[in-house]
MOPAC internal coordinates of N, CA, C and O (Angstrom, degrees):
PM7 1SCF
backbone

  N    0.0000 0     0.00 0     0.00 0    0    0    0
  C    1.4559 1     0.00 0     0.00 0    1    0    0
  C    1.5211 1   110.84 1     0.00 0    2    1    0
  O    1.2310 1   120.81 1   137.41 1    3    2    1
  N    1.3221 1   116.06 1   -42.59 1    3    2    1
  C    1.4567 1   121.20 1  -175.71 1    5    3    2
  C    1.5370 1   111.27 1   -63.66 1    6    5    3
  O    1.2310 1   120.14 1   147.65 1    7    6    5
  N    1.3307 1   117.34 1   -32.35 1    7    6    5
  C    1.4651 1   121.71 1  -175.43 1    9    7    6
  C    1.5246 1   114.18 1   -91.89 1   10    9    7
  O    1.2310 1   119.53 1   173.98 1   11   10    9
  N    1.3263 1   118.51 1    -6.02 1   11   10    9
  C    1.4715 1   120.50 1  -174.50 1   13   11   10
  C    1.5257 1   113.32 1   -55.47 1   14   13   11
  O    1.2310 1   119.90 1   134.15 1   15   14   13
  N    1.2978 1   117.79 1   -45.85 1   15   14   13
  C    1.4726 1   120.37 1  -178.19 1   17   15   14
  C    1.5292 1   110.65 1   -59.74 1   18   17   15
  O    1.2310 1   120.22 1   142.41 1   19   18   17
  N    1.3347 1   117.18 1   -37.59 1   19   18   17
  C    1.4659 1   120.25 1   177.83 1   21   19   18
  C    1.5275 1   110.95 1   -64.02 1   22   21   19
  O    1.2310 1   120.39 1   137.34 1   23   22   21
  N    1.3316 1   116.87 1   -42.66 1   23   22   21
  C    1.4623 1   120.46 1  -179.94 1   25   23   22
  C    1.5268 1   111.07 1   -66.75 1   26   25   23
  O    1.2310 1   120.54 1   134.48 1   27   26   25
  N    1.3335 1   116.57 1   -45.52 1   27   26   25
  C    1.4655 1   119.78 1   177.62 1   29   27   26
  C    1.5311 1   110.75 1   -58.50 1   30   29   27
  O    1.2310 1   120.77 1   134.94 1   31   30   29
  N    1.3157 1   116.14 1   -45.06 1   31   30   29
  C    1.4668 1   121.26 1  -176.52 1   33   31   30
  C    1.5247 1   112.40 1   -67.86 1   34   33   31
  O    1.2310 1   120.28 1   149.81 1   35   34   33
  N    1.3175 1   117.06 1   -30.19 1   35   34   33
  C    1.4635 1   121.06 1  -178.62 1   37   35   34
  C    1.5315 1   112.18 1   -78.55 1   38   37   35
  O    1.2310 1   120.16 1   160.06 1   39   38   37
  N    1.3173 1   117.30 1   -19.94 1   39   38   37
  C    1.4686 1   121.27 1  -176.53 1   41   39   38
  C    1.5269 1   111.00 1   -76.48 1   42   41   39
  O    1.2310 1   121.05 1   -31.63 1   43   42   41
  N    1.3254 1   115.60 1   148.37 1   43   42   41
  C    1.4679 1   120.60 1   173.20 1   45   43   42
  C    1.5221 1   110.23 1   -78.21 1   46   45   43
  O    1.2310 1   120.79 1   147.27 1   47   46   45
  N    1.3189 1   116.09 1   -32.73 1   47   46   45
  C    1.4619 1   122.26 1   179.78 1   49   47   46
  C    1.5252 1   107.59 1  -155.85 1   50   49   47
  O    1.2310 1   120.75 1   -34.99 1   51   50   49
  N    1.3068 1   116.18 1   145.01 1   51   50   49
  C    1.4591 1   122.20 1   174.66 1   53   51   50
  C    1.5297 1   107.15 1  -103.77 1   54   53   51
  O    1.2310 1   120.51 1   -55.13 1   55   54   53
  N    1.3297 1   116.62 1   124.87 1   55   54   53
  C    1.4614 1   121.14 1  -179.08 1   57   55   54
  C    1.5205 1   108.22 1  -108.20 1   58   57   55
  O    1.2310 1   120.89 1   -54.07 1   59   58   57
  N    1.3401 1   115.91 1   125.93 1   59   58   57
  C    1.4581 1   121.77 1  -178.39 1   61   59   58
  C    1.5297 1   108.46 1  -118.31 1   62   61   59
  O    1.2310 1   120.29 1   -84.51 1   63   62   61
  N    1.3480 1   117.04 1    95.49 1   63   62   61
  C    1.4619 1   121.04 1  -175.62 1   65   63   62
  C    1.5283 1   113.19 1   -92.02 1   66   65   63
  O    1.2310 1   119.94 1  -153.46 1   67   66   65
  N    1.3089 1   117.72 1    26.54 1   67   66   65
  C    1.4630 1   121.71 1  -174.68 1   69   67   66
  C    1.5229 1   113.22 1   -59.83 1   70   69   67
  O    1.2310 1   121.92 1   -28.66 1   71   70   69
  N    1.3228 1   113.93 1   151.34 1   71   70   69
  C    1.4622 1   121.27 1   170.48 1   73   71   70
  C    1.5268 1   109.76 1   -86.39 1   74   73   71
  O    1.2310 1   120.92 1   150.94 1   75   74   73
  N    1.3393 1   115.85 1   -29.06 1   75   74   73
  C    1.4611 1   120.44 1  -176.92 1   77   75   74
  C    1.5209 1   109.61 1  -150.77 1   78   77   75
  O    1.2310 1   120.83 1   -42.14 1   79   78   77
  N    1.2889 1   116.02 1   137.86 1   79   78   77
  C    1.4643 1   124.38 1   170.53 1   81   79   78
  C    1.5198 1   105.63 1  -145.86 1   82   81   79
  O    1.2310 1   120.37 1   -47.99 1   83   82   81
  N    1.3181 1   116.89 1   132.01 1   83   82   81
  C    1.4709 1   117.69 1   177.88 1   85   83   82
  C    1.5267 1   110.37 1   -71.38 1   86   85   83
  O    1.2310 1   120.56 1   145.10 1   87   86   85
  N    1.3154 1   116.54 1   -34.90 1   87   86   85
  C    1.4618 1   120.27 1   179.16 1   89   87   86
  C    1.5270 1   110.58 1  -129.71 1   90   89   87
  O    1.2310 1   120.36 1   119.83 1   91   90   89
  N    1.3115 1   116.92 1   -60.17 1   91   90   89
  C    1.4582 1   121.40 1  -178.72 1   93   91   90
  C    1.5122 1   111.60 1   119.97 1   94   93   91
  O    1.2310 1   120.32 1  -126.52 1   95   94   93
  N    1.3202 1   116.99 1    53.48 1   95   94   93
  C    1.4583 1   120.84 1  -176.28 1   97   95   94
  C    1.5349 1   112.52 1   -66.51 1   98   97   95
  O    1.2310 1   119.74 1   141.52 1   99   98   97
  N    1.3237 1   118.09 1   -38.48 1   99   98   97
  C    1.4690 1   120.23 1  -179.46 1  101   99   98
  C    1.5295 1   111.00 1   -59.87 1  102  101   99
  O    1.2310 1   119.06 1   128.58 1  103  102  101
  N    1.3548 1   119.40 1   -51.42 1  103  102  101
  C    1.4578 1   117.21 1   178.22 1  105  103  102
  C    1.5302 1   112.74 1   -62.38 1  106  105  103
  O    1.2310 1   120.17 1   144.88 1  107  106  105
  N    1.3094 1   117.27 1   -35.12 1  107  106  105
  C    1.4602 1   120.09 1   178.70 1  109  107  106
  C    1.5297 1   110.67 1   -64.79 1  110  109  107
  O    1.2310 1   120.15 1   138.22 1  111  110  109
  N    1.3311 1   117.32 1   -41.78 1  111  110  109
  C    1.4614 1   120.71 1   177.87 1  113  111  110
  C    1.5300 1   110.98 1   -63.98 1  114  113  111
  O    1.2310 1   120.54 1   138.59 1  115  114  113
  N    1.3347 1   116.57 1   -41.41 1  115  114  113
  C    1.4641 1   119.47 1   178.83 1  117  115  114
  C    1.5234 1   110.54 1   -62.04 1  118  117  115
  O    1.2310 1   120.34 1   134.36 1  119  118  117
  N    1.3193 1   116.96 1   -45.64 1  119  118  117
  C    1.4640 1   120.81 1   178.85 1  121  119  118
  C    1.5215 1   110.90 1   -61.53 1  122  121  119
  O    1.2310 1   120.48 1   141.09 1  123  122  121
  N    1.3303 1   116.68 1   -38.91 1  123  122  121
  C    1.4689 1   120.53 1   179.36 1  125  123  122
  C    1.5310 1   111.16 1   -64.70 1  126  125  123
  O    1.2310 1   120.38 1   158.93 1  127  126  125
  N    1.3324 1   116.88 1   -21.07 1  127  126  125
  C    1.4716 1   121.43 1   176.61 1  129  127  126
  C    1.5206 1   111.71 1   -93.10 1  130  129  127
  O    1.2310 1   120.45 1  -178.04 1  131  130  129
  N    1.3419 1   116.75 1     1.96 1  131  130  129
  C    1.4565 1   120.35 1   177.76 1  133  131  130
  C    1.5175 1   113.98 1    87.52 1  134  133  131
  O    1.2310 1   119.98 1  -167.24 1  135  134  133
  N    1.3231 1   117.65 1    12.76 1  135  134  133
  C    1.4585 1   122.17 1  -177.77 1  137  135  134
  C    1.5192 1   110.41 1  -101.55 1  138  137  135
  O    1.2310 1   119.82 1   -54.27 1  139  138  137
  N    1.3341 1   117.96 1   125.73 1  139  138  137
  C    1.4647 1   119.99 1   178.49 1  141  139  138
  C    1.5288 1   110.65 1   -65.88 1  142  141  139
  O    1.2310 1   120.80 1   -23.96 1  143  142  141
  N    1.3269 1   116.07 1   156.04 1  143  142  141
  C    1.4592 1   122.22 1  -173.45 1  145  143  142
  C    1.5184 1   110.92 1  -126.28 1  146  145  143
  O    1.2310 1   121.31 1   -40.76 1  147  146  145
  N    1.3277 1   115.10 1   139.24 1  147  146  145
  C    1.4609 1   122.71 1   167.43 1  149  147  146
  C    1.5197 1   104.99 1  -114.08 1  150  149  147
  O    1.2310 1   120.45 1   -57.46 1  151  150  149
  N    1.3241 1   116.74 1   122.54 1  151  150  149
  C    1.4642 1   119.75 1  -177.00 1  153  151  150
  C    1.5159 1   110.79 1  -140.84 1  154  153  151
  O    1.2310 1   121.82 1   -30.94 1  155  154  153
  N    1.3242 1   114.12 1   149.06 1  155  154  153
  C    1.4552 1   120.15 1   171.10 1  157  155  154
  C    1.5260 1   107.65 1   -67.08 1  158  157  155
  O    1.2310 1   120.30 1   -26.09 1  159  158  157
  N    1.2977 1   117.04 1   153.91 1  159  158  157
  C    1.4642 1   122.87 1  -177.74 1  161  159  158
  C    1.5240 1   109.60 1   -75.02 1  162  161  159
  O    1.2310 1   121.37 1   -99.23 1  163  162  161
  N    1.3270 1   114.98 1    80.77 1  163  162  161
  C    1.4635 1   121.96 1  -179.23 1  165  163  162
  C    1.5256 1   108.81 1  -130.98 1  166  165  163
  O    1.2310 1   120.63 1   -23.67 1  167  166  165
  N    1.3139 1   116.40 1   156.33 1  167  166  165
  C    1.4588 1   120.04 1   177.51 1  169  167  166
  C    1.5084 1   112.46 1    52.99 1  170  169  167
  O    1.2310 1   120.98 1    44.06 1  171  170  169
  N    1.2937 1   115.72 1  -135.94 1  171  170  169
  C    1.4596 1   122.59 1  -176.09 1  173  171  170
  C    1.5210 1   113.88 1  -101.96 1  174  173  171
  O    1.2310 1   119.73 1  -171.39 1  175  174  173
  N    1.3330 1   118.12 1     8.61 1  175  174  173
  C    1.4657 1   119.46 1  -172.47 1  177  175  174
  C    1.5207 1   113.15 1   -56.48 1  178  177  175
  O    1.2310 1   119.85 1   145.23 1  179  178  177
  N    1.3183 1   117.90 1   -34.77 1  179  178  177
  C    1.4698 1   119.06 1  -179.05 1  181  179  178
  C    1.5248 1   111.67 1   -67.17 1  182  181  179
  O    1.2310 1   120.28 1   165.94 1  183  182  181
  N    1.3284 1   117.07 1   -14.06 1  183  182  181
  C    1.4603 1   120.61 1   178.91 1  185  183  182
  C    1.5233 1   113.03 1   -89.19 1  186  185  183
  O    1.2310 1   119.86 1   167.27 1  187  186  185
  N    1.3429 1   117.86 1   -12.73 1  187  186  185
  C    1.4590 1   117.27 1   177.96 1  189  187  186
  C    1.5265 1   114.71 1  -130.44 1  190  189  187
  O    1.2310 1   119.47 1   174.90 1  191  190  189
  N    1.3168 1   118.62 1    -5.10 1  191  190  189
  C    1.4643 1   119.91 1   170.69 1  193  191  190
  C    1.5196 1   107.26 1   -94.27 1  194  193  191
  O    1.2310 1   120.27 1   -58.13 1  195  194  193
  N    1.3076 1   117.08 1   121.87 1  195  194  193
  C    1.4557 1   122.31 1  -178.90 1  197  195  194
  C    1.5231 1   108.83 1   -96.44 1  198  197  195
  O    1.2310 1   120.22 1   -74.28 1  199  198  197
  N    1.3497 1   117.18 1   105.72 1  199  198  197
  C    1.4696 1   120.04 1  -176.25 1  201  199  198
  C    1.5256 1   112.30 1   -52.88 1  202  201  199
  O    1.2310 1   121.58 1   -46.89 1  203  202  201
  N    1.3379 1   114.59 1   133.11 1  203  202  201
  C    1.4562 1   120.14 1   179.07 1  205  203  202
  C    1.5118 1   114.00 1    81.40 1  206  205  203
  O    1.2310 1   120.17 1   169.48 1  207  206  205
  N    1.3244 1   117.28 1   -10.52 1  207  206  205
  C    1.4620 1   120.82 1  -178.86 1  209  207  206
  C    1.5217 1   111.52 1  -118.24 1  210  209  207
  O    1.2310 1   120.79 1   127.23 1  211  210  209
  N    1.3396 1   116.09 1   -52.77 1  211  210  209
  C    1.4670 1   119.58 1  -178.06 1  213  211  210
  C    1.5217 1   112.28 1  -115.20 1  214  213  211
  O    1.2310 1   120.32 1  -176.13 1  215  214  213
  N    1.3106 1   116.99 1     3.87 1  215  214  213
  C    1.4579 1   119.15 1   178.75 1  217  215  214
  C    1.5058 1   112.21 1   151.03 1  218  217  215
  O    1.2310 1   121.39 1    27.61 1  219  218  217
  N    1.3231 1   114.95 1  -152.39 1  219  218  217
  C    1.4552 1   121.01 1  -176.26 1  221  219  218
  C    1.5292 1   109.36 1  -150.00 1  222  221  219
  O    1.2310 1   120.37 1   -46.13 1  223  222  221
  N    1.3084 1   116.89 1   133.87 1  223  222  221
  C    1.4605 1   122.46 1   174.01 1  225  223  222
  C    1.5213 1   106.96 1  -105.19 1  226  225  223
  O    1.2310 1   120.77 1   -55.98 1  227  226  225
  N    1.3317 1   116.13 1   124.02 1  227  226  225
  C    1.4587 1   120.53 1   179.46 1  229  227  226
  C    1.5211 1   109.55 1  -105.39 1  230  229  227
  O    1.2310 1   121.21 1   -25.34 1  231  230  229
  N    1.3292 1   115.29 1   154.66 1  231  230  229
  C    1.4571 1   121.09 1  -173.45 1  233  231  230
  C    1.5220 1   113.27 1   -58.55 1  234  233  231
  O    1.2310 1   120.19 1   130.96 1  235  234  233
  N    1.3140 1   117.24 1   -49.04 1  235  234  233
  C    1.4671 1   121.30 1   179.13 1  237  235  234
  C    1.5201 1   108.58 1  -135.01 1  238  237  235
  O    1.2310 1   121.04 1    -7.73 1  239  238  237
  N    1.3124 1   115.62 1   172.27 1  239  238  237
  C    1.4593 1   119.34 1  -178.15 1  241  239  238
  C    1.5326 1   112.90 1   -90.98 1  242  241  239
  O    1.2310 1   120.12 1  -156.48 1  243  242  241
  N    1.3147 1   117.38 1    23.52 1  243  242  241
  C    1.4658 1   119.78 1   175.69 1  245  243  242
  C    1.5296 1   108.75 1   -63.70 1  246  245  243
  O    1.2310 1   120.25 1   -38.10 1  247  246  245
  N    1.3382 1   117.13 1   141.90 1  247  246  245
  C    1.4674 1   120.14 1  -176.05 1  249  247  246
  C    1.5292 1   114.05 1   -52.35 1  250  249  247
  O    1.2310 1   119.57 1   139.93 1  251  250  249
  N    1.3410 1   118.42 1   -40.07 1  251  250  249
  C    1.4626 1   119.39 1  -179.15 1  253  251  250
  C    1.5286 1   111.35 1   -67.08 1  254  253  251
  O    1.2310 1   119.78 1   147.43 1  255  254  253
  N    1.3210 1   118.03 1   -32.57 1  255  254  253
  C    1.4639 1   120.53 1   176.35 1  257  255  254
  C    1.5274 1   110.80 1   -68.60 1  258  257  255
  O    1.2310 1   120.94 1   135.77 1  259  258  257
  N    1.3319 1   115.81 1   -44.23 1  259  258  257
  C    1.4643 1   119.69 1   178.56 1  261  259  258
  C    1.5289 1   110.56 1   -63.79 1  262  261  259
  O    1.2310 1   120.27 1   138.94 1  263  262  261
  N    1.3369 1   117.09 1   -41.06 1  263  262  261
  C    1.4732 1   120.65 1   178.02 1  265  263  262
  C    1.5256 1   110.30 1   -61.10 1  266  265  263
  O    1.2310 1   120.44 1   138.47 1  267  266  265
  N    1.3331 1   116.76 1   -41.53 1  267  266  265
  C    1.4656 1   120.93 1   176.75 1  269  267  266
  C    1.5225 1   109.90 1   -58.67 1  270  269  267
  O    1.2310 1   120.44 1   132.57 1  271  270  269
  N    1.3403 1   116.77 1   -47.43 1  271  270  269
  C    1.4632 1   120.83 1  -179.72 1  273  271  270
  C    1.5103 1   112.53 1   -62.56 1  274  273  271
  O    1.2310 1   120.44 1   138.70 1  275  274  273
  N    1.3286 1   116.76 1   -41.30 1  275  274  273
  C    1.4671 1   120.64 1   178.27 1  277  275  274
  C    1.5220 1   109.79 1   -62.57 1  278  277  275
  O    1.2310 1   120.53 1   136.31 1  279  278  277
  N    1.3495 1   116.60 1   -43.69 1  279  278  277
  C    1.4723 1   119.79 1   177.70 1  281  279  278
  C    1.5185 1   110.93 1   -60.33 1  282  281  279
  O    1.2310 1   120.49 1   137.59 1  283  282  281
  N    1.3403 1   116.66 1   -42.41 1  283  282  281
  C    1.4723 1   120.26 1   179.37 1  285  283  282
  C    1.5227 1   110.59 1   -57.72 1  286  285  283
  O    1.2310 1   120.71 1   132.85 1  287  286  285
  N    1.3274 1   116.24 1   -47.15 1  287  286  285
  C    1.4655 1   120.49 1  -177.85 1  289  287  286
  C    1.5275 1   110.80 1   -68.53 1  290  289  287
  O    1.2310 1   120.42 1   135.19 1  291  290  289
  N    1.3298 1   116.80 1   -44.81 1  291  290  289
  C    1.4640 1   120.26 1  -176.30 1  293  291  290
  C    1.5297 1   112.48 1   -71.76 1  294  293  291
  O    1.2310 1   119.82 1   155.10 1  295  294  293
  N    1.3273 1   117.95 1   -24.90 1  295  294  293
  C    1.4652 1   121.12 1   177.89 1  297  295  294
  C    1.5167 1   112.85 1   -85.43 1  298  297  295
  O    1.2310 1   120.82 1   174.52 1  299  298  297
  N    1.3295 1   116.04 1    -5.48 1  299  298  297
  C    1.4566 1   121.68 1   177.35 1  301  299  298
  C    1.5224 1   107.60 1   -60.78 1  302  301  299
  O    1.2310 1   119.44 1   -24.25 1  303  302  301
  N    1.3274 1   118.67 1   155.75 1  303  302  301
  C    1.4731 1   120.08 1   178.14 1  305  303  302
  C    1.5327 1   111.17 1   -48.70 1  306  305  303
  O    1.2310 1   119.62 1   -21.23 1  307  306  305
  N    1.2981 1   118.33 1   158.77 1  307  306  305
  C    1.4728 1   121.81 1  -175.00 1  309  307  306
  C    1.5249 1   112.38 1   -47.92 1  310  309  307
  O    1.2310 1   121.55 1   -43.86 1  311  310  309
  N    1.3078 1   114.64 1   136.14 1  311  310  309
  C    1.4567 1   120.98 1  -178.53 1  313  311  310
  C    1.5179 1   109.27 1   -80.21 1  314  313  311
  O    1.2310 1   120.65 1   -57.28 1  315  314  313
  N    1.3136 1   116.36 1   122.72 1  315  314  313
  C    1.4641 1   121.78 1  -176.29 1  317  315  314
  C    1.5244 1   110.14 1  -116.68 1  318  317  315
  O    1.2310 1   121.31 1    -8.87 1  319  318  317
  N    1.3057 1   115.10 1   171.13 1  319  318  317
  C    1.4579 1   120.93 1   175.33 1  321  319  318
  C    1.5301 1   109.98 1   -58.73 1  322  321  319
  O    1.2310 1   120.75 1   138.46 1  323  322  321
  N    1.3218 1   116.16 1   -41.54 1  323  322  321
  C    1.4696 1   120.76 1   179.30 1  325  323  322
  C    1.5303 1   111.04 1   -62.98 1  326  325  323
  O    1.2310 1   120.45 1   140.75 1  327  326  325
  N    1.3304 1   116.74 1   -39.25 1  327  326  325
  C    1.4662 1   120.38 1   178.21 1  329  327  326
  C    1.5280 1   110.24 1   -64.15 1  330  329  327
  O    1.2310 1   120.32 1   138.74 1  331  330  329
  N    1.3365 1   116.99 1   -41.26 1  331  330  329
  C    1.4651 1   120.78 1   177.91 1  333  331  330
  C    1.5232 1   110.73 1   -62.15 1  334  333  331
  O    1.2310 1   120.39 1   139.77 1  335  334  333
  N    1.3210 1   116.86 1   -40.23 1  335  334  333
  C    1.4717 1   119.91 1   177.51 1  337  335  334
  C    1.5263 1   111.21 1   -63.65 1  338  337  335
  O    1.2310 1   120.17 1   141.24 1  339  338  337
  N    1.3206 1   117.27 1   -38.76 1  339  338  337
  C    1.4717 1   121.04 1   178.34 1  341  339  338
  C    1.5183 1   110.64 1   -65.58 1  342  341  339
  O    1.2310 1   120.31 1   141.46 1  343  342  341
  N    1.3350 1   117.02 1   -38.54 1  343  342  341
  C    1.4708 1   120.47 1   177.24 1  345  343  342
  C    1.5226 1   109.17 1   -63.23 1  346  345  343
  O    1.2310 1   120.23 1   134.19 1  347  346  345
  N    1.3196 1   117.17 1   -45.81 1  347  346  345
  C    1.4742 1   121.02 1   178.28 1  349  347  346
  C    1.5230 1   111.14 1   -60.12 1  350  349  347
  O    1.2310 1   120.92 1   135.19 1  351  350  349
  N    1.3267 1   115.85 1   -44.81 1  351  350  349
  C    1.4724 1   120.72 1  -177.73 1  353  351  350
  C    1.5314 1   111.24 1   -62.57 1  354  353  351
  O    1.2310 1   120.26 1   149.54 1  355  354  353
  N    1.3313 1   117.12 1   -30.46 1  355  354  353
  C    1.4673 1   120.92 1  -176.51 1  357  355  354
  C    1.5244 1   113.12 1   -62.53 1  358  357  355
  O    1.2310 1   120.05 1   159.51 1  359  358  357
  N    1.3225 1   117.51 1   -20.49 1  359  358  357
  C    1.4696 1   119.92 1  -178.43 1  361  359  358
  C    1.5303 1   112.65 1  -116.90 1  362  361  359
  O    1.2310 1   120.52 1  -164.82 1  363  362  361
  N    1.3251 1   116.61 1    15.18 1  363  362  361
  C    1.4628 1   120.00 1  -179.15 1  365  363  362
  C    1.5310 1   112.59 1   -56.65 1  366  365  363
  O    1.2310 1   120.64 1   147.43 1  367  366  365
  N    1.3178 1   116.38 1   -32.57 1  367  366  365
  C    1.4810 1   119.25 1  -178.82 1  369  367  366
  C    1.5279 1   112.29 1   -62.41 1  370  369  367
  O    1.2310 1   119.96 1   162.95 1  371  370  369
  N    1.3410 1   117.68 1   -17.05 1  371  370  369
  C    1.4581 1   122.09 1   179.21 1  373  371  370
  C    1.5203 1   113.22 1   -95.07 1  374  373  371
  O    1.2310 1   119.71 1  -172.25 1  375  374  373
  N    1.3326 1   118.16 1     7.75 1  375  374  373
  C    1.4656 1   119.63 1   179.32 1  377  375  374
  C    1.5299 1   108.58 1   -63.60 1  378  377  375
  O    1.2310 1   121.26 1   -26.57 1  379  378  377
  N    1.3355 1   115.19 1   153.43 1  379  378  377
  C    1.4620 1   118.82 1  -179.79 1  381  379  378
  C    1.5272 1   110.64 1   -59.45 1  382  381  379
  O    1.2310 1   119.81 1   144.42 1  383  382  381
  N    1.3137 1   117.96 1   -35.58 1  383  382  381
  C    1.4618 1   121.45 1   179.00 1  385  383  382
  C    1.5369 1   110.71 1   -62.19 1  386  385  383
  O    1.2310 1   120.16 1   134.37 1  387  386  385
  N    1.3239 1   117.29 1   -45.63 1  387  386  385
  C    1.4642 1   120.70 1  -179.97 1  389  387  386
  C    1.5250 1   111.90 1   -68.86 1  390  389  387
  O    1.2310 1   120.41 1   138.71 1  391  390  389
  N    1.3306 1   116.83 1   -41.29 1  391  390  389
  C    1.4651 1   120.25 1   179.44 1  393  391  390
  C    1.5260 1   110.06 1   -64.37 1  394  393  391
  O    1.2310 1   120.47 1   133.63 1  395  394  393
  N    1.3328 1   116.71 1   -46.37 1  395  394  393
  C    1.4695 1   120.16 1   179.38 1  397  395  394
  C    1.5288 1   110.60 1   -62.80 1  398  397  395
  O    1.2310 1   120.23 1   138.43 1  399  398  397
  N    1.3268 1   117.17 1   -41.57 1  399  398  397
  C    1.4698 1   120.24 1   177.79 1  401  399  398
  C    1.5182 1   111.89 1   -60.69 1  402  401  399
  O    1.2310 1   120.24 1   138.96 1  403  402  401
  N    1.3315 1   117.15 1   -41.04 1  403  402  401
  C    1.4656 1   121.23 1   178.08 1  405  403  402
  C    1.5194 1   111.78 1   -63.66 1  406  405  403
  O    1.2310 1   120.69 1   138.84 1  407  406  405
  N    1.3295 1   116.29 1   -41.16 1  407  406  405
  C    1.4691 1   120.29 1   178.74 1  409  407  406
  C    1.5230 1   110.30 1   -65.19 1  410  409  407
  O    1.2310 1   120.23 1   136.48 1  411  410  409
  N    1.3187 1   117.17 1   -43.52 1  411  410  409
  C    1.4739 1   121.00 1   178.91 1  413  411  410
  C    1.5246 1   110.29 1   -61.86 1  414  413  411
  O    1.2310 1   120.24 1   136.02 1  415  414  413
  N    1.3407 1   117.15 1   -43.98 1  415  414  413
  C    1.4733 1   119.74 1   178.63 1  417  415  414
  C    1.5272 1   110.62 1   -61.04 1  418  417  415
  O    1.2310 1   120.32 1   138.53 1  419  418  417
  N    1.3187 1   117.00 1   -41.47 1  419  418  417
  C    1.4702 1   120.55 1   179.91 1  421  419  418
  C    1.5227 1   111.07 1   -65.40 1  422  421  419
  O    1.2310 1   120.17 1   134.79 1  423  422  421
  N    1.3296 1   117.28 1   -45.21 1  423  422  421
  C    1.4637 1   120.59 1   177.10 1  425  423  422
  C    1.5189 1   111.21 1   -60.01 1  426  425  423
  O    1.2310 1   120.26 1   136.23 1  427  426  425
  N    1.3359 1   117.11 1   -43.77 1  427  426  425
  C    1.4607 1   120.31 1   178.86 1  429  427  426
  C    1.5242 1   111.40 1   -61.95 1  430  429  427
  O    1.2310 1   120.32 1   141.66 1  431  430  429
  N    1.3173 1   116.99 1   -38.34 1  431  430  429
  C    1.4580 1   121.05 1   178.08 1  433  431  430
  C    1.5344 1   110.90 1   -64.16 1  434  433  431
  O    1.2310 1   120.84 1   135.95 1  435  434  433
  N    1.3092 1   115.99 1   -44.05 1  435  434  433
  C    1.4728 1   119.99 1   178.91 1  437  435  434
  C    1.5176 1   110.28 1   -64.98 1  438  437  435
  O    1.2310 1   120.66 1   134.91 1  439  438  437
  N    1.3332 1   116.34 1   -45.09 1  439  438  437
  C    1.4644 1   119.75 1   178.83 1  441  439  438
  C    1.5203 1   111.39 1   -61.14 1  442  441  439
  O    1.2310 1   119.94 1   136.95 1  443  442  441
  N    1.3196 1   117.72 1   -43.05 1  443  442  441
  C    1.4627 1   120.91 1   179.90 1  445  443  442
  C    1.5314 1   110.27 1   -60.76 1  446  445  443
  O    1.2310 1   120.75 1   140.22 1  447  446  445
  N    1.3277 1   116.16 1   -39.78 1  447  446  445
  C    1.4722 1   120.30 1   179.62 1  449  447  446
  C    1.5287 1   111.04 1   -65.81 1  450  449  447
  O    1.2310 1   120.22 1   135.30 1  451  450  449
  N    1.3225 1   117.18 1   -44.70 1  451  450  449
  C    1.4540 1   120.77 1  -175.51 1  453  451  450
  C    1.5280 1   113.41 1   -81.78 1  454  453  451
  O    1.2310 1   120.03 1   161.10 1  455  454  453
  N    1.3239 1   117.55 1   -18.90 1  455  454  453
  C    1.4580 1   120.75 1  -179.07 1  457  455  454
  C    1.5343 1   111.82 1   -92.87 1  458  457  455
  O    1.2310 1   120.42 1   168.10 1  459  458  457
  N    1.3090 1   116.81 1   -11.90 1  459  458  457
  C    1.4732 1   118.40 1  -179.18 1  461  459  458
  C    1.5313 1   109.92 1   -73.06 1  462  461  459
  O    1.2310 1   121.02 1   -34.83 1  463  462  461
  N    1.3368 1   115.65 1   145.17 1  463  462  461
  C    1.4683 1   119.79 1  -178.68 1  465  463  462
  C    1.5404 1   110.41 1   -64.03 1  466  465  463
  O    1.2310 1   121.85 1   -37.06 1  467  466  465
  N    1.3112 1   114.07 1   142.94 1  467  466  465
  C    1.4667 1   120.16 1   177.94 1  469  467  466
  C    1.5158 1   108.17 1   -80.23 1  470  469  467
  O    1.2310 1   120.92 1   -49.49 1  471  470  469
  N    1.3181 1   115.85 1   130.51 1  471  470  469
  C    1.4652 1   119.76 1  -177.71 1  473  471  470
  C    1.5114 1   110.92 1   -86.67 1  474  473  471
  O    1.2310 1   120.10 1   180.00 1  475  474  473

């Protein structure tokens, strides 16, 4: 666990050939490390991988589809430090701080509704 960020950051591309993901934490972690992702269209990946910018979502996890996605990412203009920062920024809304803040706001909203006097 401690070394995952180093591995993600060292990779040129993270390939996620899963058949099923409820959300897609691995691709999200890779993106948070600035590494573009090629993933099969599973879970929520199509909602946070930006084609041509942060990676590629392929229809299925067949090897030829994944190879196509890898080629798309690797043929993209040279990968720079600035590009890695943009990839990281693309998933900032999923940081633990933002997720926890959203949950707290939702709980406060529910509490305010249920704690208000009934008219």
